[in-house]
Each structure stands twice: as C-alpha cells, then as structure tokens.
C-alpha positions in Angstrom: 217.0 120.8 121.3 215.9 120.2 117.7 213.5 117.3 117.1 214.2 115.3 114.0 212.1 113.1 111.7 214.2 110.9 109.4 212.6 109.5 106.2 214.8 106.4 105.5 216.7 105.8 108.7 218.3 102.5 107.6 219.8 103.7 104.3 223.2 105.2 103.9 222.1 108.8 104.6 219.8 107.8 107.4 222.6 105.9 109.2 225.0 108.7 108.7 222.4 111.2 110.1 222.0 109.0 113.2 225.8 109.0 113.6 225.8 112.8 113.6 222.8 113.0 116.0 224.6 110.5 118.3 227.5 112.9 118.6 225.3 115.8 119.8 222.8 114.4 122.3 222.2 117.8 123.7 221.4 119.3 120.3 219.2 116.8 118.6 216.4 114.3 119.5 214.7 111.8 117.2 210.9 112.2 117.0 210.3 109.5 114.4 212.0 107.1 112.0 210.7 105.6 108.7 212.0 102.7 106.7 210.9 100.4 103.9 211.6 96.8 105.1 214.9 96.7 107.2 213.3 96.1 110.6 216.5 94.3 111.6 218.4 97.6 111.4 215.4 99.6 112.8 215.1 97.6 116.0 218.5 98.8 117.5 217.7 102.3 116.4 214.5 102.2 118.4 216.4 101.0 121.4 219.0 103.7 121.2 217.1 106.8 120.0 213.6 106.0 121.5 211.4 107.6 118.8 207.8 108.1 119.6 206.8 106.8 116.1 208.2 104.5 113.5 206.8 103.9 110.0 207.5 100.7 108.0 206.3 101.0 104.4 205.9 97.2 104.0 202.7 96.2 106.0 203.9 92.7 106.7 207.2 93.9 108.2 205.3 96.6 110.1 203.2 93.9 111.8 206.3 91.8 112.6 208.1 94.8 114.1 205.0 95.7 116.2 205.1 92.2 117.7 208.8 92.3 118.4 209.1 95.7 120.1 206.0 95.2 122.3 204.8 98.8 122.7 208.1 100.6 122.8 206.8 103.1 120.3 203.9 103.6 117.9 204.2 101.7 114.6 202.4 102.8 111.4 202.8 101.5 107.9 202.6 102.3 104.2 202.2 105.6 102.4 199.6 106.7 104.9 202.0 106.2 107.7 204.6 108.3 106.0 202.2 111.1 105.4 200.9 110.9 108.9 204.4 111.3 110.3 205.3 114.3 108.1 201.9 116.0 108.6 201.2 115.4 112.3 204.0 114.6 114.7 206.1 117.2 116.5 209.5 117.8 114.8 211.6 120.7 113.7 213.7 119.2 110.9 212.8 116.5 108.3 215.7 114.6 106.9 214.7 113.5 103.5 216.9 110.4 103.1 214.4 108.2 101.2 215.5 107.1 97.7 213.4 108.0 94.8 210.0 109.5 94.0 208.4 108.1 97.2 210.0 110.9 99.2 208.1 113.6 97.4 204.7 113.4 99.1 205.9 113.4 102.8 208.4 116.2 102.0 205.5 118.4 100.7 203.6 117.8 103.9 206.6 119.0 105.9 206.9 122.0 103.6 203.3 122.9 104.2 204.1 123.0 108.0 207.0 125.4 107.4 209.7 122.9 108.5 213.3 122.8 107.7 214.0 120.1 105.1 217.5 118.6 105.2 217.2 117.2 101.7 219.1 114.2 100.4 216.2 113.0 98.2 217.1 114.9 95.0 214.1 113.4 93.1 211.8 115.8 95.0 213.2 118.8 93.2 213.9 116.9 90.0 210.2 116.0 89.4 208.5 118.9 91.1 211.1 121.6 91.4 209.0 124.6 90.5 206.0 123.5 92.6 208.3 122.7 95.6 210.1 126.0 95.5 206.8 127.9 95.3 205.4 126.0 98.3 208.6 126.7 100.3 208.0 130.5 99.7 204.3 130.2 100.5 204.8 128.3 103.8 208.2 129.9 104.8 209.9 126.5 104.8 213.6 126.1 104.1 215.5 123.5 102.2 219.1 122.9 103.1 220.7 120.3 100.8 222.5 117.3 102.1 224.0 116.1 98.8 227.7 117.0 99.2 227.7 119.0 95.9 224.6 121.1 96.7 225.7 121.5 100.3 229.0 122.9 98.9 227.2 125.4 96.7 224.9 126.4 99.6 227.9 127.0 101.9 229.7 129.0 99.2 226.6 131.2 98.7 226.3 132.2 102.4 227.0 135.9 102.6 227.1 136.4 98.8 224.8 138.3 96.5 223.4 135.7 94.0 223.4 138.4 91.3 227.2 138.2 91.3 227.2 134.5 90.4 228.3 133.7 86.9 228.0 129.9 87.2 227.8 126.9 89.5 230.4 124.2 89.0 229.2 120.8 90.2 232.0 118.3 90.6 231.6 114.6 89.8 234.0 111.7 90.6 233.2 110.0 87.3 232.3 106.8 89.2 233.7 103.4 88.6 233.7 103.6 84.8 235.6 106.9 84.4 238.4 105.1 82.6 236.3 102.4 81.0 235.5 102.4 77.2 231.8 102.9 76.4 231.9 99.9 74.1 232.3 97.6 77.2 229.2 99.0 79.0 227.1 96.2 77.6 229.2 93.7 79.6 229.3 95.6 82.9 228.3 93.5 85.9 226.2 94.7 88.9 229.2 94.2 91.2 231.4 96.3 89.0 228.8 99.1 88.8 228.4 99.1 92.6 232.2 99.5 93.2 232.3 103.2 93.6 235.9 104.5 94.1 235.2 107.2 96.7 231.7 107.0 98.3 229.8 104.3 100.2 226.2 104.8 99.1 223.0 102.8 98.6 222.6 100.7 95.5 220.4 103.0 93.5 222.4 106.1 93.9 225.7 104.1 93.2 224.3 102.9 89.9 223.2 106.5 89.1 226.8 107.6 89.8 228.2 104.9 87.5 225.9 106.1 84.6 226.4 109.8 85.7 222.6 110.1 85.9 223.2 111.1 89.5 225.0 114.2 88.3 222.3 114.9 85.7 219.7 114.8 88.5 221.9 117.1 90.5 222.0 119.6 87.7 218.2 119.7 87.6 218.0 119.9 91.4 220.5 122.8 91.4 218.4 124.7 88.9 215.5 124.9 91.4 217.5 124.8 94.7 219.5 127.9 93.8 217.3 129.6 91.1 220.2 129.4 88.6 219.4 128.8 84.9 220.7 125.7 83.0 223.3 127.7 81.0 225.0 128.7 84.3 225.3 125.1 85.7 228.5 123.3 84.7 229.7 119.8 85.5 233.4 118.9 85.8 235.0 115.6 86.6 237.1 115.6 89.7 238.1 112.0 90.6 239.5 112.8 94.1 236.0 114.0 95.4 237.8 116.6 97.6 236.4 119.7 96.0 232.7 119.2 96.4 231.6 122.0 94.2 232.4 125.6 93.3 230.9 129.0 92.4 232.4 131.3 89.8 231.5 135.0 90.3 231.3 137.7 87.7 234.7 139.0 88.5 236.3 135.6 87.7 236.9 134.6 91.3 236.0 131.0 92.2 234.9 129.9 95.7 235.1 126.2 96.6 234.1 124.0 99.5 236.7 121.3 100.2 236.5 118.3 102.5 236.9 114.5 102.6 234.2 112.4 101.0 232.2 112.0 104.2 228.4 112.4 104.2 228.4 113.3 107.9 229.7 116.7 107.1 226.9 118.0 104.9 224.3 116.3 107.1 225.7 118.0 110.2 225.8 121.4 108.4 222.1 121.0 107.3 221.0 120.2 110.9 223.1 122.8 112.7 223.0 125.8 110.3 223.7 128.6 110.9 225.9 127.1 113.7 229.0 125.1 112.9 229.5 122.4 115.5 233.0 121.1 116.4 233.5 117.4 115.8 236.3 114.8 115.7 235.8 113.6 112.1 239.0 113.1 110.0 240.5 116.3 108.6 241.5 117.1 105.1 245.3 116.9 104.6 246.0 118.6 101.3 249.8 117.8 101.2 248.9 114.1 101.8 246.3 114.2 99.0 248.9 115.9 96.8 247.0 116.4 93.6 243.5 117.6 92.6 242.5 117.1 88.9 239.6 118.4 86.8 238.4 117.8 83.3 235.2 117.9 81.2 232.8 115.0 81.2 232.4 112.9 78.0 228.7 113.4 77.2 228.9 110.8 74.4 230.1 108.2 76.9 227.9 109.2 79.7 224.6 109.6 77.8 222.5 110.0 81.0 224.1 113.3 81.9 223.4 114.7 78.4 219.8 113.4 78.6 219.3 115.2 81.9 220.7 118.5 80.5 218.3 118.2 77.6 215.3 117.4 79.9 216.1 120.4 82.0 215.9 122.5 78.8 212.6 120.9 77.9 211.1 121.3 81.3 207.4 120.5 82.1 206.6 116.9 82.8 209.8 115.6 81.1 212.0 115.6 84.3 209.3 113.4 86.0 209.3 111.0 83.1 213.2 110.9 83.1 213.2 110.2 86.9 210.6 107.4 86.8 212.2 105.7 83.7 215.6 105.8 85.3 214.4 104.4 88.7 212.7 101.4 86.9 215.7 100.9 84.6 218.2 100.9 87.4 216.0 98.4 89.3 215.9 96.2 86.2 219.7 96.3 85.9 220.2 95.6 89.6 218.0 92.5 89.2 219.8 91.3 86.2 217.0 91.9 83.7 218.8 94.4 81.4 222.3 95.4 80.5 223.9 98.5 82.0 224.1 100.1 78.5 220.3 99.9 78.2 219.6 102.5 80.9 219.9 105.6 78.7 218.1 103.9 75.8 215.1 103.1 78.1 215.0 106.6 79.4 214.9 108.0 75.8 212.1 105.5 74.9 210.0 106.8 77.8 210.7 110.5 76.9 209.6 109.7 73.3 206.5 107.9 74.4 204.8 110.7 76.3 203.7 114.1 75.3 205.2 116.9 77.3 203.1 119.2 79.5 204.7 122.5 80.3 203.1 123.4 83.7 202.2 120.1 85.4 200.4 120.2 88.8 201.0 117.6 91.5 198.2 115.4 90.3 199.7 115.2 86.8 203.2 114.6 88.2 201.9 111.6 90.2 199.9 110.4 87.1 202.9 110.5 84.8 205.2 108.9 87.3 202.8 106.0 87.4 202.3 105.8 83.6 206.1 106.0 83.0 206.8 103.2 85.4 204.2 101.0 83.8 205.6 101.7 80.4 209.2 100.9 81.3 208.3 97.8 83.3 206.5 96.4 80.3 209.3 97.2 77.8 210.8 93.9 76.6 214.6 93.8 77.2 215.2 93.1 73.5 213.2 96.2 72.5 214.4 98.0 69.4 217.1 100.5 70.3 218.1 98.9 73.5 221.7 97.9 72.8 
C-alpha cells in the first residue's frame, strides 16, 4: 500500500490522480491533500479519501474549511502548511500537481526525504533543473514525470542505454490556434484560447498550450529530466495527440509511446512503476483514428516556443525569469488586462530587464522569481513593444 500526498488535489491533474487512486483501493492510500481555495471540491475528497491532513493555501478558506469539517482531519494553511506536509507527514509518493512556481519548495522538501515525485509541475525543473537533479542524486529521490510527453519519453527509455539516443522528439497538438493566422492573435478572446481541441486542462496550462509556451517549458524540463542537451530535443506538431512522444536512436530506429489523450494513463504509470496495472480505460483504436500527421512548428508564429529554446541555450537564471514573466502575463490575459499577442513581448521585456547569472542557488532563484513578477505586474499594457 503506497501512501500518497497530492499537491493540488482540486486541479485537473489532482482530480485525475484521485480517479486513478479510486480504481486501486488496495494499492494506494491518501495521506494528505493540498489546494489553493476550492474547499467546495476538497470537502467531498475529505469524505471519500479520509486524509490525515489537508492544506489550504488561502488562510480565510482554511478557517472556513476547518469549521465545516469539524475535526475530520487536521487543517493547515499557507506556504508553511505546504512545507510541513512535504517535510513531515508519512507518505511514499508526492504527486506534484500544483500549477506554477509555488510547487518548487514543497517538491524540494520531498526530494530531501528521498521520496518518489510523480511530477506534473514542470516549472520545478524549468526554474531549478540543475539544482533539483543534483538533489535527487544526493538524496536518492526519483522523479517520474506525469506530463504525457515526458511520461512517453520515460517509458521509451526503460531498458535502453541512454548513450544510444540521438534525439528526443516531443509532440505538440498545436493547440486551438494551430490553423489561425498570427496577425489575428491580437484579437483572440480568453474563451477561444481556452478551447483546446484535445485536452481538458486547467486554465494556465491551456493558455500555455495555445501560445506553445507549454511545449517550450517541456523542452527545458526534458533537458534536466533526461540529461539530454538542447540540440537533441526536437518538437513536432502532431494534431491528433495520439503519439505522445518519441525517441530516435543512433541506428535511425524510432520508439514511440501511443495512447489516447487521457492523463490518467501517465499518472497511473508514475504511481505504479515498475508495475503496470490493468484498467478499464478506453483503448486506442488505430483503424478508427485512421491518420496520424506530423509537421514542424512555426517558430515565427509561436514565438514563446522560440524564446524557450533560446533561454535553454542561455541557461542560468534566465529560465526562472521566463517562467515568472509567463505566469504573470498569462494571468493578465486571463483577467482581460492584456492581449494574447502581448505574452511573448512581455517575456522578452523581462529577459532584457535582468542580468543573467550562470549558476544561481535557490535563494537567487526565489529572489529573481519575485523581482520578475513585480516587474511584469507593473508593466503598463501599452508598454512600447507590446503589440
């Protein structure tokens, strides 16, 4: 029986993780759940899964929940509550399902305890990839990715010698604007950007998919997750989202992982590895799908992907700046404060603003995350270059 801590249990990944855990009551048990504000969704999770601890980041909502559940489990709040859960409670696997930079600190606490990290929070490796991978080696912790693309690469690498890998091929659906002219990006609505053709995800990651920043972050994550240099990581557009990613070997052979676009599959794999558990999820019917297509991404159209590639080349503190600027820019777009087309321009402004530091420690990473957020929040929407 594996004991599970879920960071972000009311988000898309968290809910899918609970769907998997529900299927295998003899295999997994919930130790703790953490959320931001959605206590309406957390309450039934407490009733069903009976965690010993829940953490609500918003203090007012934590007080309200504590009154409502009347002692059914311990309730903590804020960043301190997150760190307490990761550093102190009894669990075997941490599911990093929180969105954004906030997932870094508790994930590091879990790594220090030598836990398995089922990682969906790609920002952890984007902003602190080198430090995180070093800590995993030092504390004998393991990261098994939950992103469908990185899970596919992970699965394809099992039993293979990494020295024989010539490149990683990350697939991308192209999002809702694959066939939209770049000239119209300034008129894109939030509703249109959230209308992903294949995946049902949270708002932030869906906007990242629309701008293809999500794929850019995945390129940076893959660099650290698999120890593969930038020039061996390729992105191809695959609108059907059936081939989740591939590996090309030095002999020219390509190995792919194929499945329906269902996040329960990579989540289950990360929880059960090296076992494969039988389930009743829908199966992939290739004759019914009929056609799988692939083509190169347009880096002029999807500027965020190009920026991410450049930032990976630059290294140092630049990925932290990129991530923080993108998070604030996406939030501004979702709240109607900027146009969709402003997102890459804002990220470039932030990258130009700050001097790069080649080997940042955790303290510097937290400092530059804060500085970047403050800079982007204060940027006027009519700032020169934001068009």
